[in-house]
All heavy atoms as an XYZ file, in Angstrom:
993
protein
N     120.299    115.732     88.685
C     119.797    115.631     90.041
C     120.241    114.295     90.616
O     120.033    113.248     90.031
C     118.273    115.758     90.051
C     117.671    115.577     91.405
S     115.897    115.931     91.494
C     115.204    114.587     90.620
N     120.879    114.323     91.757
C     121.371    113.122     92.406
C     120.429    112.685     93.518
O     119.635    113.458     94.023
C     122.753    113.374     92.992
N     120.536    111.421     93.879
C     119.693    110.868     94.944
C     120.602    110.153     95.921
O     121.470    109.379     95.539
C     118.701    109.895     94.310
C     117.681    109.342     95.264
C     116.653    108.510     94.523
O     116.912    107.322     94.333
O     115.611    109.073     94.148
N     120.408    110.413     97.204
C     121.193    109.788     98.266
C     120.244    109.021     99.168
O     119.112    109.434     99.394
C     121.902    110.882     99.105
O     122.721    111.646     98.246
C     122.734    110.279    100.208
N     120.692    107.899     99.704
C     119.883    107.119    100.635
C     120.403    107.284    102.041
O     121.599    107.237    102.277
C     119.934    105.630    100.273
C     119.321    105.300     98.945
C     119.356    103.811     98.670
O     119.907    103.017     99.437
N     118.787    103.406     97.551
N     119.472    107.473    102.995
C     119.868    107.488    104.408
C     120.171    106.062    104.833
O     119.778    105.092    104.168
C     118.768    108.084    105.289
O     117.719    107.148    105.474
N     120.835    105.909    105.962
C     121.111    104.583    106.510
C     119.783    103.850    106.768
O     119.649    102.667    106.483
C     121.940    104.712    107.811
C     122.136    103.383    108.482
C     123.285    105.361    107.500
N     118.792    104.578    107.285
C     117.487    104.007    107.570
C     116.800    103.489    106.311
O     116.287    102.375    106.285
C     116.573    105.041    108.265
O     117.227    105.525    109.428
C     115.222    104.449    108.634
N     116.804    104.310    105.262
C     116.150    103.903    104.000
C     116.797    102.643    103.458
O     116.101    101.706    103.068
C     116.248    105.040    102.978
C     115.565    104.721    101.677
C     114.216    105.022    101.489
C     116.246    104.119    100.631
C     113.587    104.725    100.279
C     115.620    103.813     99.427
C     114.291    104.125     99.267
O     113.660    103.819     98.073
N     118.128    102.608    103.435
C     118.818    101.437    102.898
C     118.490    100.159    103.694
O     118.245     99.087    103.110
C     120.330    101.683    102.896
N     118.437    100.287    105.024
C     118.121     99.136    105.871
C     116.671     98.675    105.657
O     116.393     97.479    105.576
C     118.346     99.481    107.338
N     115.740     99.623    105.553
C     114.335     99.261    105.342
C     114.146     98.631    103.967
O     113.382     97.686    103.814
C     113.428    100.474    105.488
C     113.266    100.925    106.920
C     112.383    102.144    107.032
O     112.321    102.980    106.143
N     111.697    102.270    108.161
N     114.853     99.142    102.965
C     114.753     98.589    101.620
C     115.286     97.150    101.593
O     114.656     96.267    101.024
C     115.506     99.470    100.630
C     115.310     99.165     99.153
C     113.838     99.289     98.764
C     116.142    100.099     98.315
N     116.409     96.924    102.278
C     116.960     95.586    102.349
C     116.023     94.636    103.073
O     115.816     93.495    102.659
C     118.330     95.616    103.038
N     115.403     95.094    104.176
C     114.461     94.269    104.922
C     113.243     93.945    104.083
O     112.736     92.829    104.112
C     114.047     94.981    106.215
N     112.770     94.911    103.307
C     111.612     94.700    102.443
C     111.924     93.623    101.442
O     111.100     92.749    101.174
C     111.271     95.984    101.713
C     110.248     95.800    100.602
C     110.072     97.065     99.777
O     109.902     98.127    100.338
N     110.119     96.940     98.478
N     113.099     93.656    100.872
C     113.470     92.669     99.861
C     113.589     91.276    100.456
O     113.353     90.290     99.774
C     114.773     93.068     99.185
C     114.592     94.340     98.353
O     113.499     94.659     97.923
N     115.690     95.042     98.135
N     113.923     91.181    101.746
C     114.041     89.887    102.406
C     112.686     89.380    102.875
O     112.365     88.208    102.752
C     114.984     89.975    103.594
C     116.426     90.172    103.215
C     117.289     90.275    104.448
C     118.723     90.642    104.096
N     119.522     90.946    105.262
N     111.881     90.292    103.467
C     110.635     89.880    104.108
C     109.413     90.038    103.214
O     108.335     89.589    103.570
C     110.431     90.669    105.384
N     109.541     90.711    102.096
C     108.396     90.920    101.230
C     107.753     92.264    101.418
O     107.438     92.948    100.477
N     107.545     92.668    102.669
C     106.968     93.991    102.952
C     107.085     94.289    104.438
O     107.302     93.396    105.242
C     105.516     94.074    102.510
O     104.734     93.238    103.330
N     106.931     95.542    104.768
C     106.913     95.940    106.172
C     105.503     95.647    106.688
O     104.620     95.251    105.949
C     107.220     97.425    106.312
C     108.555     97.836    105.714
S     109.970     97.107    106.503
C     110.162     98.237    107.868
N     105.277     95.857    107.982
C     103.940     95.634    108.535
C     102.968     96.562    107.825
O     103.118     97.762    107.821
C     103.941     95.910    110.048
C     104.855     94.914    110.760
C     102.533     95.863    110.619
C     105.068     95.199    112.226
N     101.970     95.999    107.201
C     101.018     96.798    106.437
C      99.765     97.141    107.231
O      99.040     98.059    106.913
C     100.636     96.062    105.155
N      99.479     96.360    108.275
C      98.262     96.546    109.052
C      98.545     97.424    110.270
O      99.185     97.002    111.225
C      97.723     95.189    109.480
C      96.380     95.282    110.160
O      95.887     96.407    110.393
O      95.813     94.224    110.462
N      98.059     98.662    110.234
C      98.329     99.607    111.322
C      97.768     99.101    112.648
O      98.255     99.463    113.712
C      97.738    100.973    110.992
N      96.755     98.236    112.623
C      96.143     97.736    113.851
C      97.107     96.851    114.634
O      96.910     96.611    115.820
C      94.864     96.971    113.530
N      98.166     96.368    113.985
C      99.125     95.512    114.663
C     100.140     96.310    115.469
O     100.925     95.744    116.223
C      99.888     94.659    113.648
C      99.035     93.668    112.851
C      99.892     92.950    111.825
C      98.364     92.665    113.799
N     100.115     97.617    115.355
C     101.074     98.479    116.051
C     100.303     99.334    117.048
O      99.218     99.788    116.770
C     101.826     99.365    115.054
C     102.527     98.490    114.019
C     102.827    100.258    115.745
C     103.154     99.241    112.902
N     100.890     99.571    118.228
C     100.209    100.339    119.253
C      99.948    101.777    118.809
O     100.557    102.270    117.866
C     101.013    100.341    120.543
O     102.133    101.181    120.409
N      99.048    102.465    119.525
C      98.717    103.855    119.201
C      99.706    104.856    119.753
O      99.515    106.048    119.617
N     100.774    104.396    120.363
C     101.787    105.307    120.901
C     102.569    105.921    119.742
O     102.715    105.312    118.678
C     102.727    104.558    121.826
C     102.062    103.987    123.052
C     103.048    103.228    123.891
C     102.353    102.646    125.097
N     103.265    101.817    125.913
N     103.104    107.113    119.946
C     103.914    107.718    118.881
C     105.091    106.831    118.516
O     105.752    106.245    119.368
C     104.399    109.035    119.500
C     103.362    109.348    120.527
C     102.931    108.015    121.075
N     105.317    106.736    117.228
C     106.457    106.004    116.681
C     107.379    107.026    116.033
O     106.955    108.152    115.733
C     105.970    105.028    115.594
C     104.866    104.091    116.016
C     105.402    102.905    116.765
O     106.463    102.396    116.457
N     104.658    102.456    117.752
N     108.615    106.673    115.789
C     109.553    107.593    115.159
C     110.270    106.918    113.996
O     110.727    105.792    114.104
C     110.619    108.087    116.152
C     110.047    109.024    117.177
C     109.510    108.553    118.351
C     110.034    110.394    116.965
C     108.972    109.406    119.297
C     109.492    111.263    117.899
C     108.977    110.764    119.065
O     108.431    111.630    119.989
N     110.344    107.644    112.892
C     111.221    107.269    111.782
C     112.500    108.059    112.025
O     112.499    109.283    111.920
C     110.590    107.643    110.445
C     111.468    107.456    109.210
C     111.855    105.998    109.039
C     110.763    107.969    107.982
N     113.557    107.382    112.446
C     114.807    108.050    112.761
C     115.781    107.830    111.626
O     116.104    106.683    111.288
C     115.367    107.505    114.087
C     114.450    107.805    115.258
C     114.976    107.270    116.557
O     115.473    106.163    116.631
N     114.842    108.060    117.601
N     116.266    108.930    111.072
C     117.118    108.867    109.890
C     118.435    109.564    110.131
O     118.472    110.657    110.694
C     116.423    109.547    108.712
S     114.725    109.040    108.481
N     119.502    108.952    109.679
C     120.829    109.538    109.764
C     121.403    109.584    108.349
O     121.403    108.579    107.647
C     121.734    108.689    110.666
C     123.169    109.083    110.601
N     124.163    108.212    110.240
C     123.779    110.264    110.834
C     125.321    108.841    110.263
N     125.114    110.089    110.617
N     121.861    110.764    107.950
C     122.413    110.947    106.611
C     123.765    111.630    106.720
O     123.900    112.605    107.452
C     121.487    111.822    105.736
C     122.096    112.053    104.367
C     120.102    111.225    105.631
N     124.739    111.127    106.005
C     126.021    111.823    105.816
C     126.017    112.264    104.368
O     125.957    111.415    103.459
C     127.206    110.898    106.111
O     127.086    110.428    107.458
C     128.520    111.650    105.963
N     126.084    113.557    104.141
C     125.976    114.066    102.778
C     127.194    113.720    101.937
O     128.329    113.914    102.385
C     125.751    115.596    102.774
O     126.821    116.227    103.466
C     124.449    115.952    103.436
N     126.973    113.210    100.726
C     128.105    112.903     99.856
C     128.651    114.152     99.171
O     127.962    115.179     99.119
C     127.501    111.935     98.837
C     126.053    112.305     98.782
C     125.703    112.794    100.156
N     129.845    114.065     98.648
C     130.412    115.184     97.891
C     129.546    115.461     96.670
O     128.977    114.543     96.067
C     131.835    114.846     97.447
N     129.384    116.707     96.336
C     128.629    117.093     95.150
C     127.138    117.204     95.351
O     126.388    117.333     94.378
N     126.669    117.127     96.591
C     125.235    117.267     96.841
C     124.826    118.692     96.532
O     125.420    119.637     97.039
C     124.908    116.924     98.300
O     125.383    115.606     98.582
C     123.408    116.971     98.568
N     123.819    118.863     95.671
C     123.442    120.199     95.244
C     121.953    120.451     95.214
O     121.160    119.626     95.665
N     121.608    121.604     94.643
C     120.203    122.022     94.557
C     119.386    120.978     93.809
O     119.842    120.402     92.824
C     120.107    123.361     93.861
N     118.184    120.727     94.285
C     117.203    119.813     93.731
C     117.568    118.341     93.907
O     116.829    117.463     93.487
C     116.910    120.103     92.255
N     118.684    118.051     94.599
C     119.018    116.666     94.920
C     118.053    116.173     95.997
O     117.507    116.952     96.761
C     120.449    116.551     95.419
C     121.480    116.660     94.301
O     121.063    116.763     93.126
O     122.679    116.639     94.606
N     117.873    114.868     96.034
C     116.969    114.289     97.024
C     117.710    113.309     97.908
O     118.694    112.697     97.517
C     115.784    113.565     96.351
O     116.276    112.562     95.470
C     114.920    114.551     95.578
N     117.186    113.152     99.112
C     117.705    112.173    100.079
C     116.525    111.300    100.456
O     115.507    111.793    100.955
C     118.277    112.855    101.332
C     119.410    113.817    100.950
C     118.753    111.817    102.322
C     119.836    114.719    102.093
N     116.640    109.999    100.197
C     115.586    109.063    100.595
C     115.807    108.749    102.057
O     116.791    108.165    102.445
C     115.683    107.803     99.748
C     115.480    108.017     98.231
C     115.844    106.786     97.450
C     114.052    108.444     97.972
N     114.857    109.165    102.907
C     115.025    109.058    104.359
C     114.608    107.710    104.935
O     115.224    107.181    105.832
C     114.268    110.176    105.055
C     114.731    111.582    104.713
C     113.833    112.627    105.356
C     116.185    111.785    105.117
N     113.512    107.169    104.452
C     112.981    105.923    104.977
C     111.541    105.784    104.546
O     111.025    106.597    103.777
N     110.871    104.769    105.077
C     109.474    104.523    104.699
C     108.527    104.812    105.865
O     108.825    104.446    107.003
C     109.279    103.066    104.273
C     109.935    102.725    102.974
C     111.195    102.163    102.949
C     109.288    102.959    101.779
C     111.809    101.837    101.753
C     109.893    102.634    100.581
C     111.161    102.063    100.569
N     107.409    105.443    105.568
C     106.317    105.580    106.524
C     105.292    104.512    106.192
O     104.920    104.349    105.029
C     105.645    106.950    106.419
C     106.325    108.102    107.132
C     105.529    109.385    106.876
C     106.432    107.849    108.616
N     104.800    103.776    107.185
C     103.793    102.775    106.904
C     102.432    103.383    106.565
O     102.164    104.540    106.897
C     103.718    101.956    108.199
C     104.255    102.862    109.238
C     105.204    103.809    108.575
N     101.608    102.610    105.896
C     100.257    103.068    105.570
C      99.507    103.378    106.878
O      99.641    102.656    107.863
C      99.514    101.985    104.804
N      98.756    104.455    106.867
C      97.980    104.850    108.034
C      98.711    105.741    109.004
O      98.143    106.182    109.996
N      99.980    106.036    108.745
C     100.763    106.886    109.637
C     100.317    108.346    109.503
O     100.146    108.841    108.396
C     102.251    106.785    109.333
N     100.119    109.006    110.622
C      99.811    110.424    110.637
C     101.002    111.136    111.292
O     101.312    110.890    112.457
C      98.512    110.715    111.456
C      98.255    112.217    111.502
C      97.335    109.979    110.838
N     101.683    111.961    110.518
C     102.890    112.640    110.999
C     102.538    113.746    111.984
O     101.571    114.475    111.793
C     103.694    113.209    109.806
C     104.872    114.027    110.274
C     104.151    112.070    108.897
N     103.327    113.865    113.034
C     103.164    114.883    114.064
C     104.328    115.878    113.913
O     105.392    115.678    114.483
C     103.200    114.262    115.453
C     102.206    113.125    115.691
C     102.484    112.451    117.010
C     100.792    113.647    115.603
N     104.134    116.944    113.122
C     105.247    117.868    112.864
C     105.850    118.479    114.126
O     107.061    118.621    114.221
C     104.634    118.946    111.976
C     103.371    118.388    111.468
C     102.924    117.353    112.448
N     105.038    118.816    115.109
C     105.529    119.458    116.318
C     106.395    118.545    117.171
O     107.183    119.006    117.987
N     106.257    117.248    116.991
C     107.072    116.288    117.726
C     108.220    115.745    116.882
O     108.970    114.894    117.311
C     106.193    115.136    118.210
N     108.352    116.262    115.667
C     109.405    115.844    114.752
C     110.520    116.888    114.739
O     110.267    118.079    114.969
C     108.836    115.675    113.341
O     107.788    114.724    113.346
N     111.736    116.448    114.458
C     112.861    117.383    114.518
C     113.983    117.000    113.569
O     114.025    115.872    113.065
C     113.414    117.459    115.932
O     113.953    116.204    116.312
N     114.892    117.952    113.353
C     116.117    117.700    112.626
C     117.265    118.236    113.471
O     117.179    119.324    114.047
C     116.110    118.338    111.219
C     117.404    118.030    110.466
C     115.856    119.829    111.294
C     117.369    118.398    108.997
N     118.313    117.444    113.586
C     119.503    117.850    114.329
C     120.635    117.995    113.321
O     120.923    117.079    112.561
C     119.855    116.823    115.378
S     121.378    117.215    116.268
N     121.259    119.170    113.357
C     122.385    119.466    112.475
C     123.569    119.780    113.392
O     123.652    120.860    113.960
C     122.061    120.667    111.548
C     120.760    120.375    110.777
C     123.205    120.979    110.617
C     120.200    121.577    110.064
N     124.502    118.809    113.556
C     125.629    119.029    114.478
C     126.528    120.190    114.098
O     127.074    120.864    114.971
C     126.399    117.712    114.428
C     125.389    116.706    113.970
C     124.474    117.449    113.047
N     126.704    120.451    112.801
C     127.496    121.613    112.370
C     126.884    122.174    111.099
O     126.232    121.437    110.352
C     128.956    121.212    112.131
O     129.050    120.241    111.095
N     127.058    123.464    110.889
C     126.465    124.122    109.720
C     126.784    123.325    108.451
O     127.912    122.888    108.269
C     126.972    125.548    109.589
N     125.790    123.127    107.591
C     125.946    122.234    106.458
C     125.804    122.906    105.104
O     125.688    122.237    104.091
C     124.898    121.109    106.561
O     125.076    120.423    107.759
N     125.760    124.210    105.062
C     125.616    124.899    103.785
C     124.692    126.086    103.953
O     124.368    126.486    105.068
N     124.258    126.654    102.857
C     123.443    127.859    102.930
C     122.001    127.625    102.539
O     121.198    128.555    102.557
C     124.053    128.928    102.015
N     121.629    126.443    102.196
C     120.297    126.194    101.669
C     119.302    125.712    102.690
O     119.501    125.784    103.910
N     118.193    125.218    102.178
C     117.115    124.663    102.989
C     116.757    123.296    102.435
O     117.159    122.935    101.332
C     115.868    125.555    102.973
O     115.375    125.636    101.646
C     116.171    126.946    103.500
N     115.992    122.560    103.201
C     115.443    121.316    102.678
C     113.972    121.219    103.019
O     113.506    121.815    103.986
C     116.226    120.100    103.177
C     116.309    119.768    104.651
C     115.095    118.967    105.096
C     117.555    118.948    104.912
N     113.257    120.525    102.179
C     111.848    120.239    102.401
C     111.716    118.729    102.571
O     112.477    117.963    101.961
C     110.998    120.710    101.228
O     111.030    122.117    101.154
N     110.768    118.310    103.392
C     110.577    116.885    103.626
C     109.144    116.538    103.271
O     108.197    117.179    103.696
C     110.868    116.525    105.093
C     112.331    116.892    105.450
C     110.601    115.046    105.342
C     112.664    116.717    106.907
N     109.008    115.506    102.437
C     107.686    115.093    102.001
C     107.727    113.696    101.407
O     108.600    112.898    101.750
N     106.798    113.449    100.514
C     106.698    112.170     99.828
C     106.580    112.451     98.329
O     106.436    113.600     97.929
C     105.493    111.334    100.330
C     105.667    110.950    101.777
C     104.195    112.106    100.146
N     106.630    111.420     97.540
C     106.518    111.602     96.088
C     105.261    112.385     95.738
O     104.183    112.076     96.234
C     106.491    110.243     95.386
N     105.422    113.435     94.965
C     104.293    114.249     94.555
C     103.972    115.402     95.483
O     103.268    116.317     95.107
N     104.456    115.361     96.709
C     104.218    116.435     97.682
C     105.515    116.671     98.454
O     105.691    116.166     99.570
C     103.068    116.090     98.641
O     101.960    115.601     97.885
C     102.632    117.317     99.433
N     106.429    117.406     97.870
C     107.776    117.566     98.406
C     107.827    118.176     99.799
O     108.766    117.920    100.538
C     108.629    118.386     97.447
N     106.851    118.990    100.151
C     106.862    119.665    101.460
C     105.681    119.259    102.321
O     105.208    120.029    103.148
C     106.884    121.176    101.266
N     105.204    118.014    102.199
C     104.042    117.561    102.974
C     104.317    117.526    104.474
O     103.426    117.738    105.279
C     103.614    116.179    102.493
N     105.575    117.283    104.853
C     105.902    117.158    106.258
C     106.584    118.409    106.789
O     106.306    118.875    107.889
C     106.777    115.906    106.488
C     105.971    114.663    106.105
C     107.287    115.821    107.924
C     106.763    113.390    106.037
N     107.484    118.976    106.014
C     108.186    120.206    106.440
C     108.660    120.960    105.209
O     108.967    120.383    104.188
C     109.369    119.855    107.334
N     108.684    122.293    105.336
C     109.115    123.138    104.233
C     110.145    124.137    104.704
O     110.022    124.714    105.790
C     107.919    123.875    103.644
N     111.175    124.333    103.901
C     112.149    125.385    104.146
C     112.957    125.265    105.426
O     113.233    126.255    106.087
N     113.372    124.046    105.808
C     114.186    123.862    106.990
C     115.617    124.258    106.655
O     116.239    123.671    105.772
C     114.136    122.395    107.468
C     115.017    122.197    108.684
C     112.704    121.961    107.748
N     116.151    125.223    107.345
C     117.503    125.722    107.066
C     118.555    124.735    107.543
O     118.459    124.171    108.619
C     117.738    127.068    107.756
O     119.073    127.469    107.583
N     119.581    124.546    106.695
C     120.723    123.728    107.084
C     121.958    124.614    107.303
O     123.069    124.119    107.410
C     121.018    122.620    106.052
C     119.877    121.644    105.976
C     121.292    123.198    104.672
N     121.754    125.923    107.351
C     122.848    126.879    107.472
C     123.406    126.968    108.881
O     124.572    127.328    109.066
C     122.391    128.267    107.020
N     122.639    126.622    109.877
C     123.073    126.746    111.270
C     123.027    125.400    111.991
O     122.150    124.584    111.722
C     122.179    127.715    112.035
O     122.180    128.971    111.431
N     123.953    125.217    112.897
C     123.938    124.005    113.712
C     122.864    124.135    114.778
O     122.529    125.218    115.205
C     125.314    123.815    114.371
N     122.298    122.999    115.169
C     121.287    123.003    116.225
C     120.239    121.938    115.986
O     120.295    121.182    115.029
N     119.267    121.891    116.877
C     118.124    120.983    116.741
C     116.885    121.829    116.527
O     116.633    122.765    117.297
C     117.960    120.105    117.991
O     119.162    119.330    118.149
C     116.782    119.142    117.855
N     116.136    121.532    115.490
C     115.008    122.344    115.089
C     113.757    121.488    114.946
O     113.810    120.392    114.421
C     115.290    123.046    113.758
C     116.601    123.779    113.754
C     117.731    123.186    113.220
C     116.724    125.036    114.306
C     118.957    123.843    113.202
C     117.927    125.712    114.317
C     119.068    125.102    113.748
N     112.633    122.010    115.426
C     111.332    121.357    115.229
C     110.945    121.518    113.757
O     111.214    122.536    113.138
C     110.255    121.978    116.097
C     110.472    121.794    117.579
C     110.170    120.394    117.974
C     110.297    120.228    119.479
N     110.238    118.857    119.881
N     110.307    120.492    113.227
C     109.824    120.587    111.851
C     108.464    121.294    111.866
O     107.648    121.073    112.738
C     109.687    119.199    111.232
C     110.965    118.378    111.137
C     110.691    117.048    110.448
C     112.048    119.127    110.377
N     108.248    122.137    110.877
C     106.954    122.783    110.720
C     106.359    122.327    109.401
O     107.084    121.999    108.469
C     107.082    124.307    110.735
O     107.992    124.680    109.703
C     107.583    124.788    112.069
N     105.069    122.285    109.328
C     104.407    121.763    108.151
C     103.427    122.777    107.595
O     102.947    123.641    108.302
C     103.665    120.477    108.504
O     102.976    119.970    107.391
N     103.142    122.638    106.321
C     102.133    123.490    105.688
C     100.735    123.021    106.068
O      99.784    123.747    105.878
C     102.309    123.512    104.151
C     103.585    124.218    103.790
C     102.302    122.117    103.586
N     100.626    121.822    106.594
C      99.341    121.302    107.075
C      99.550    120.844    108.519
O     100.674    120.518    108.919
C      98.838    120.124    106.213
C      98.486    120.582    104.838
C      99.844    118.997    106.159
N      98.515    120.821    109.374
C      98.682    120.448    110.775
C      99.294    119.041    110.938
O     100.115    118.833    111.805
C      97.271    120.489    111.333
C      96.506    121.357    110.413
C      97.140    121.209    109.067
N      98.872    118.104    110.125
C      99.468    116.766    110.154
C      99.287    116.135    108.781
O      98.307    116.415    108.088
C      98.851    115.897    111.239
O      97.454    115.741    110.977
N     100.205    115.338    108.398
C     100.168    114.655    107.099
C      99.795    113.214    107.331
O     100.425    112.532    108.145
C     101.541    114.727    106.428
C     101.677    113.854    105.225
C     101.056    114.198    104.032
C     102.407    112.673    105.276
C     101.162    113.375    102.914
C     102.519    111.855    104.168
C     101.900    112.209    103.001
N      98.736    112.734    106.673
C      98.329    111.331    106.813
C      98.799    110.553    105.598
O      98.446    110.879    104.453
C      96.814    111.201    106.957
C      96.402    109.767    107.174
C      94.918    109.599    107.505
O      94.284    110.589    107.852
O      94.446    108.456    107.414
N      99.581    109.550    105.852
C     100.131    108.713    104.802
C      99.157    107.565    104.545
O      98.959    106.710    105.390
C     101.497    108.162    105.281
C     102.279    107.551    104.166
O     102.321    108.086    103.077
N     102.905    106.422    104.442
N      98.527    107.539    103.371
C      97.496    106.539    103.101
C      98.073    105.230    102.581
O      97.445    104.198    102.687
C      96.452    107.077    102.104
O      97.144    107.514    100.915
C      95.693    108.249    102.718
N      99.267    105.267    102.002
C      99.928    104.055    101.530
C     101.381    104.074    101.999
O     101.928    105.147    102.265
C      99.925    103.961     99.990
O     100.626    105.090     99.455
C      98.508    103.935     99.436
N     101.984    102.938    102.098
C     103.411    102.881    102.483
C     104.214    103.578    101.388
O     104.112    103.202    100.223
C     103.840    101.441    102.633
C     105.297    101.313    103.037
C     105.663     99.841    103.191
N     107.060     99.697    103.514
C     108.017     99.531    102.583
N     107.718     99.492    101.306
N     109.266     99.434    102.944
N     104.956    104.584    101.751
C     105.777    105.254    100.760
C     107.022    105.867    101.384
O     107.108    106.038    102.594
C     104.976    106.320    100.021
C     104.298    107.349    100.864
C     103.391    108.227    100.030
O     103.681    108.530     98.902
N     102.281    108.658    100.611
N     107.995    106.143    100.516
C     109.259    106.690    100.982
C     109.125    108.171    101.331
O     108.397    108.916    100.692
C     110.314    106.546     99.883
N     109.834    108.565    102.392
C     109.926    109.965    102.788
C     111.189    110.523    102.139
O     112.244    109.901    102.206
C     110.004    110.095    104.324
C     110.150    111.559    104.730
C     108.768    109.497    104.971
N     111.046    111.685    101.519
C     112.135    112.258    100.736
C     112.437    113.678    101.209
O     111.529    114.462    101.431
C     111.737    112.300     99.232
C     112.838    112.929     98.399
C     111.396    110.916     98.720
N     113.738    113.998    101.350
C     114.164    115.369    101.631
C     114.702    115.931    100.323
O     115.493    115.292     99.642
C     115.244    115.387    102.694
N     114.254    117.124     99.954
C     114.691    117.787     98.724
C     115.462    119.053     99.102
O     114.978    119.877     99.879
C     113.497    118.167     97.842
O     112.721    116.988     97.593
C     113.951    118.748     96.510
N     116.670    119.193     98.561
C     117.557    120.317     98.889
C     117.321    121.504     97.965
O     117.051    121.335     96.781
C     119.012    119.880     98.799
C     119.384    118.695     99.681
C     120.750    118.147     99.288
C     119.375    119.099    101.133
N     117.465    122.716     98.508
C     117.308    123.925     97.693
C     118.664    124.456     97.204
O     118.712    125.293     96.325
C     116.620    125.031     98.512
O     117.494    125.517     99.505
N     119.749    123.989     97.801
C     121.077    124.449     97.412
C     122.100    123.388     97.819
O     121.761    122.401     98.483
C     121.399    125.788     98.112
N     123.353    123.621     97.435
C     124.427    122.673     97.755
C     124.589    122.557     99.275
O     124.406    123.513    100.012
C     125.726    123.135     97.124
N     124.925    121.364     99.715
C     125.194    121.084    101.115
C     126.637    120.604    101.211
O     127.094    119.819    100.366
C     124.227    120.025    101.672
C     124.591    119.638    103.075
C     122.806    120.525    101.618
N     127.345    121.055    102.214
C     128.733    120.678    102.402
C     128.866    119.171    102.505
O     128.063    118.510    103.167
C     129.271    121.338    103.702
O     128.995    122.722    103.661
C     130.764    121.107    103.861
N     129.882    118.608    101.845
C     130.114    117.167    101.868
C     130.476    116.683    103.271
O     131.074    117.413    104.069
C     131.233    116.786    100.892
N     130.083    115.460    103.563
C     130.407    114.763    104.817
C     129.785    115.418    106.065
O     130.253    115.226    107.172
C     131.904    114.604    105.001
N     128.699    116.158    105.874
C     127.957    116.720    107.011
C     126.873    115.718    107.414
O     126.271    115.046    106.580
C     127.327    118.065    106.673
C     128.344    119.158    106.457
C     129.116    119.436    107.728
C     130.132    120.527    107.513
N     130.855    120.866    108.723
N     126.611    115.638    108.695
C     125.617    114.719    109.180
C     124.303    115.431    109.467
O     124.287    116.549    109.978
C     126.105    114.028    110.442
C     127.286    113.111    110.187
C     127.723    112.356    111.417
O     128.106    112.992    112.393
O     127.644    111.113    111.367
N     123.219    114.762    109.151
C     121.874    115.236    109.459
C     121.159    114.098    110.176
O     121.221    112.932    109.746
C     121.110    115.582    108.172
C     121.732    116.592    107.224
C     120.922    116.678    105.941
C     121.832    117.951    107.878
N     120.489    114.433    111.266
C     119.680    113.445    111.996
C     118.238    113.947    111.962
O     117.927    115.006    112.484
C     120.159    113.329    113.451
C     121.574    112.815    113.562
C     122.646    113.723    113.601
C     121.831    111.455    113.632
C     123.955    113.245    113.698
C     123.143    110.982    113.712
C     124.187    111.884    113.757
O     125.481    111.429    113.862
N     117.363    113.156    111.335
C     115.986    113.573    111.153
C     115.098    112.562    111.886
O     115.193    111.360    111.657
C     115.623    113.664    109.661
C     116.536    114.685    108.984
C     114.143    114.033    109.480
C     116.497    114.677    107.477
N     114.226    113.080    112.755
C     113.286    112.259    113.517
C     111.875    112.670    113.142
O     111.476    113.806    113.414
C     113.504    112.406    115.017
C     114.873    111.912    115.449
O     115.179    110.756    115.232
N     115.666    112.783    116.023
N     111.125    111.762    112.555
C     109.746    112.068    112.152
C     108.820    111.257    113.043
O     108.827    110.010    113.027
C     109.523    111.735    110.676
C     110.465    112.598    109.816
C     108.062    111.968    110.290
C     110.468    112.252    108.365
N     108.044    111.970    113.872
C     107.093    111.329    114.792
C     105.766    111.072    114.066
O     105.332    111.888    113.272
C     106.868    112.214    116.007
N     105.173    109.936    114.371
C     103.856    109.620    113.774
C     103.051    108.690    114.679
O     103.611    108.007    115.546
C     104.022    109.021    112.378
C     104.750    107.696    112.316
C     104.050    106.496    112.398
C     106.129    107.657    112.197
C     104.728    105.264    112.326
C     106.814    106.439    112.148
C     106.103    105.266    112.209
O     106.781    104.058    112.160
N     101.764    108.719    114.483
C     100.825    107.782    115.121
C      99.982    107.214    113.995
O     100.088    107.621    112.840
C      99.936    108.462    116.185
C     100.762    108.959    117.372
C      99.134    109.606    115.581
N      99.134    106.278    114.320
C      98.277    105.680    113.300
C      96.862    106.221    113.393
O      96.323    106.378    114.463
C      98.271    104.153    113.417
C      99.564    103.560    112.949
C     100.554    103.240    113.865
C      99.821    103.372    111.602
C     101.769    102.722    113.427
C     101.023    102.855    111.158
C     102.001    102.543    112.080
N      96.295    106.478    112.212
C      94.920    106.972    112.138
C      93.971    105.880    112.641
O      94.211    104.705    112.433
C      94.581    107.328    110.702
N      92.929    106.310    113.307
C      91.970    105.342    113.807
C      90.742    105.290    112.926
O      90.407    106.176    112.251
C      91.566    105.729    115.229
C      92.736    105.607    116.160
C      92.355    105.897    117.597
O      91.162    105.839    117.923
O      93.254    106.170    118.396
C-alpha cells in the first residue's frame, strides 16, 4: 500500500515543523466556514487501498459535507475514494467515483463529522487511478461552539 501527499498536506507538515503546531485554539478563528483546499496529482502506480494525505483539520472543526466538493478535470480511473481520518476512513465521504470528470458534492455517512483533535485527512482509493491525473478536494468546516 502506497501513500501520497497532497500539496496542502506537505505545506502544512512543513509549517508545523517550523512553527511547532497549527492554531490549536478554535476560539482564535472566526465562525465563518473555512476550507481545506487540496490539490493532488496522482503518481504512477497508484492502486487499490493506497492513501492520499490531504491535509490537516484543526481541533474543533465540524465538517460540512454539503458544502464540500471534489473536482475531477478528467476521468481518473474506474474506482472510488473515501475521505476520512485515521480509524474512520469514510467519516467525511464514502464511495466518491473518480470514473467521470466533473465537480461533485461530498456525501457523508453522518450529517457532519466533528474533529476533536488536530489530525490528518486521508483519501483511500478502492482501485487504481490513472497516473498524472489531478484531483481538487475542498472540505468545508466550521468550529464547534
